[in-house]
N, C-alpha and C positions, 0 to 999 in steps of 0.2 A: 466539333460540341463542346460545348463547355461543363465540364463533369460538377463546377459547384455552382448551378442557376438554381438547384433545386435543394440543395443543404437547409437544415435546419439546425441554428445553434441551439438543440438541445441534447442528453445523455442518449442514445440509446438502450442502454438498458434498463432506465429505469421505465421505458415504455411497453416492456415485460413483466415488470415486477406485480406483485398482487396489490393490492390495496392495501394498507395496514390499518387494521380493523383493532384499538385496543381496548382493554377492558375499562370505561371511566372510573376514575379514582380521583377524590376529596382532597383537596391542599391539606399536606400535613402539618404540624406545628413542629415536627422533629422527625427526624430520623435515625439509621445508624449510622450511614454510610450517605453521603451524595453523592453521587458522580456526575463530572460537568463535562459533558460529548457526550451525542447518541453515535458514532458508530461503533469501529469492531472493539476498539477498547474498552468504550465504556459498558456498549448491551454484552460482551462476554464478562466480564466482572460482576455486571450487574445480576446474570442469570447463575451465575455460580455464588451468589453471595444469596439470591433469593433462594435457591435451592436448600442451601445450609441455616435458614430461616432470618435471616437479616431484614431489617427493614431499611431497603434500600432505594433509592430514587436517583431518577438520571433525569437531569435539565436538559436538553437540545434548545440552540437559539431561532431554528428553522425546523425542518423536521428530519424524522431522526434519517440515519446514514445520508441525510443531504450532501457533504462532501463527500471529500474522494474515496468514501467507501463504498460509495455508487456510482461512480464518475472513473474509476480506473481501468486496466485492462483486463483485471479478472484473473492475473496468473499468481497461483501458488507457489511459490519457488522456492528450490531449494539455497543455501547459503546465506549471505548480506549483502551492501552495498560492497566494504572493501572485500580483494579478493582475497584466495585465499593463502596468498603467500606476503599480499601486505601484513595481514592479521598472523600470522609465524614472526614477522621481522619484526614487528609489536607487543607483541603480547608470549609468542615460544607458539611451539608446537602442542602442547599438552593446552592453557587456555586457548590456539587455536581449536581442536578438536571439538572442545568442548561448545565453544562456539557454534561451528558447525553441525555440533547434536544437537542445540538448540532448535534450529532449521529443520530440522526432520523432525522433532518433537511439535515445529510448531503446525508443521503440516499434520501430519498424526492429530493435532488436537482438531484443524479447521473438519477433518474427514472422518473425528469422532461426534461431533457435534452435528453436524450434517445429519449421520447415521441415525445418530440417539433420537433428532428431532423431526426428522423428516423432515427436513428440509430440501423441496425440488426448488435445484439452483445449478443443475447439470454440473456438480462435483465431478469429476473424472480425472485419474491419474494417468493423463496422456505426454507428460513427461515434455522435458523443453530441450530447445536447440538453441545453443549460443552459435553468430557466425563470424567467421575470420573474416576481419572488412578488409586484412591484408594477410599480403604470407608471413609476416613476421607472427602476427595475430594467430594463425594457425599452428605456428614452431610452438608458441605459450601455450595452446590447449594442450598439444602432445605432453608439457613437461604438468601440468595440468593433471594432467589425467593420470603418469607416471605417480601424483605425488602423492594424489585420492587416493588410490589403488595399495599404497603402499604407507603413507601415515595415517591413513584417514576412514581406510578398508570401504570405501565405498566407492563401487563400478560406476565408471563411465564410456560410454566408445568415443573415437576419433571418429568422425565423416572425414574423407579426403574429397579433394572438390572432382575426383571422377567420380564417388560414388553417393556427390550432393544432389543428386536429382533422385533420390528414390525417397530425401527427405523435404523439398525445396522444391518449386516450380521459378526458379531464378539461376539467373549467372552471373552475379555480381559480387560473388562469397565466392572465398577461398579455400573452404572446409568448413568444418562445424565439432561440434560436440555435445552429444545427447548424455539428457539423464533424465533416467526414466523417473525418478522419482517425487518429480514435478507435477500441478496439476493444473487445471484452469476452472475457474468458475466465474457465475452468471454473476457479478459482485453485485447487483442492486439488491437481488434476488437473496440473494446469500445474507444481505443487511438486514430486511424485510424478514427473513425468517428467525435472524438473533432477535427483532426486536420484539417478535411472536413469540418465542421461547420463552427470555424473561420476562414480560408480561405474561405469561402461565405458568410459571413460577413465584408469581407473586411481586416480583420490581415493578412499583410504579413511573411509571416511562409521561414528563412532560414535553409535546412538544411546544414550540414556540416559545419557551421561556429563557431569556436569555439572562446571566447568571452577570450581576452588575459591581458585587464585593463580596469578599470572603475575609472572613476578620477574627481572629481567637477569641475565645470567652473562656473562661474559668478553664477544665477539659475539654473542649468540645471549640464547635465554631458555629459562626453566625452567617448563614450563606440570605445575600438578599438577591433577589431579584424583579424582573418586569411582574414575577404574578406575586408578590408575597417574599417576606421571609421565613425561613424555616434553620431549626437547631442542628447540628448532625453533632454527632463521634467523633465521624471521620470526614475526609475531602477527598477525592480522587479526580485531576485533574489529566482529562483523557480527550485535549485538543488538537493531538497531534501537528497537520499545518496551518491549522485555524485558533493556534496558541497565540492571543495578542494579549493587554496589558493587563490582565486582571490578573496574574501573578508575575512581577517584573521578572525574577529571579527565571521562571521559566521564558518568558519574550525574549529575554539575551541569551538563550540559546540554542532556540532553534529559529532554522531558517525556513522560510516559505517561498515552494520551488512548486511553478509552473508544469505540468504537464496537461499536451495538448492531445487530443484525438478525433477521426474520421473516421467514419464508417459508411461503406457502400450500397448502394442496393444489393439485395442477395444475389448470389452468384450462380448460374447452373452449377449445374454436381458436375459434368464432365472439367469444367473449368477450376473450381474449388479445389477438385480432387488434382488436378495438375499443378496448381498454385502451392496445396499444402497435403500431401497424399498420407499422410499420418497426424492431423492437426494438433501438433505439438503447439505447445507458447513457443515462441520465436521471438527474437530478441538479437541483436549485432554487436559486434567487440566496439564499438567511437565510445569516445567518452560522449558524445552527443550521440545520444543513442539510438534507433529505430526500434521499436518491441509493435510488434502484431502475432496476430492471431486469427481461425475465422470463428464466427456465432455458432449459434447451434441449427441458424435459418441461413449458415452457407455467405453471409455479409463476412468481407474482410474486414477488422476493425486495426484499427495500422494509428499507430503515437508516435511518440518520440519529446525530446524536450526544443519543440519549435521557438519555443520561448521559455526564460525563465524566471518571469514576474511573474507570479500569480494570476489566475485567471478575470478577466474581465470582459465584453461583447468584442470590445475593439482587438485587446487579443487573440481570442478564439476563432475570430473574423479572421488574423493577418497570419493563424498558424494553419486554418483551414487550407489556403493553400500554400504555405512550406511545404504543408505535410502531403498534400497529393501530386505536387513536385517530387518528392521523394519516396511516395507510391509508387509512381510511373517507375521514378527511377528503378526499383528494387523489379516491379513486375510490370513492365512496358506489355503486358497483356491486358490490362486492366486501364491503357490510353482512355478507352473512353467510358470506362466504367462511372453509371451519375455514384456520386458521394451524397447519401443525404441526412445524415446527420455530422454534425462538429463541435465539440465542448472540450472542455476542463476541465481540472480539477487540481487541489495543491496540496501538496506531497510538503511531508519535515524531513530537516537535514539539523541532524545536528553537526559542528565543527570536527568532529571526528567522524563522521557518518552509519554510525552506530545506535542503536535503537537505547533506549536511557531509559531504568525504573528505576522508585525508591520514594525517597520522603525526603521535605526539602525540610530549612533550621524551623523555618515557624508552624512544624509538622505536615503540611500538606503533603497528601501522597500521588506519585505520579507517572506516567511510563507512556510515552513518546518519543518520535525520533524513527521513526520507521524506513528512510531514505530509499523509499519506490519497495521495500517489501510485507508492505501495511497487511497483506491479507491474512498471510500466516503470519505475522511474528508478533504484528497485534491484537491480532485473535487471542494467542497465545498468552501473551501479557497480560491480558484483559484477563483472560484467568489464571492465570497465576496471581494478582493485583486481588481476585476475586477471593478468593482461597486461600491468600492471606490475611487482608481484611478479617472473614472469618475466623479466624483465630489460628490458621494451621502455620505450618514452618515452612515457608520454601525457598528454595535457595536456584536464582538463575545463575549465567557469569555475567551477566548483564548490571550486578549485583553493585555496589560501591565504586563505578567507574567513574574516574574522574570525569567530569562533566563541562569543558573546557567553552570559555566564550573568546567574544574579541578582546586583548588586553586594552585597558588605557580607558577604557570607557567608548569603543567606537562604536561600539553595537550596541541598538534599543530598542531590534526590531525591526527595522528599518532596512532590509539588504540591500543598501544604496551599492553593494559592488558586485549583487551581478552583473552588469554589464562586461566589466572585468576579467569576473569568472570568465562568463562565456566565450570575450574574446583568445583567451587563456587557452579554455577546451578545443577550440574550433582550430589553434593553433598548432595544440601538439596532435589532436586525429590527421592533420594536413603532412606534419613533419616524421610520428610514429607510424 
């Protein structure tokens, strides 16, 4: 049986989200704040601004949540892309604690918004399970658990390979690390709920409105779009993995990375319970990692860096084949499971793999660079930017970080080096 015969090249999550009904708004001549990008960052900022009485417009080139905000794995995770050990080495223990605490604040922020706004998105504090791809990775888990308890006062639990069947019905891993603080969410339902919350608060949301240019004029800005121009006191760029040439400074600092996902048919309840007894968010310890979870209707959602380039119809098809093989490697029980959906989304990585928030020399604000942790951290940073642009004083450990790019002008937004990066990480996965 060919598991890919019936696959739809479409995002499963979006089929579960309600239609977005927005208040009709006339195109304004001016606004206090214009936000470019209608994903987690932009909508969270708009909600906070509108609740504080600001006249805010969100301009989205497609539909709200069209990008990776609706096309990710729905994992609301503790930590950041760099390991705690790497953060301590680069920034010292005190600063590393601040980064980690910000990731916990980000999860609480999502949880609070979901509760306050009544967003039906299957948010659940189910925890995450990181899986050791090699025995040496399990040894590293034990060291990480000791460091988290000793230096971060954050309890996690190491699971031996013998005890792993209580967490996952797979035999290919060498133990795991459980963090109960992480959560799961239906990302499309969540971002739709965020848009509705921002709209209820009074934000002006304009879909299918591509920004063509942003220019400084006096004390403010003129934003020119396919719908017309408007003036703004402040501009926030919240485009993350879809940052283009609109602002060259940001484009040179953000690397778009493709991430791909397949979804099986709904699985029998007994089989789903065997595959994931605790229904946690799961991912492994490879550089070219797999991440997977059960949906509410018992589909196995299985993703990974099957290819690094941003999504196209061709890369989605190619990645579906790669991911179906990987799914069977992890779960031989799913050899004959039908794959019903395949899709991709584009994430944003900075060269230091950290999120960045701030203001460019020409006065444009930004928050972007999720590194694969966007559900929580970009919602949180969007909220921070909304409150900051409302006049509140708020600081984060991501303020004033150096925002690196490649030297000598070698990078202008076209990630020509991704094949080299891919080979490098595959070699690391094979050797270490």
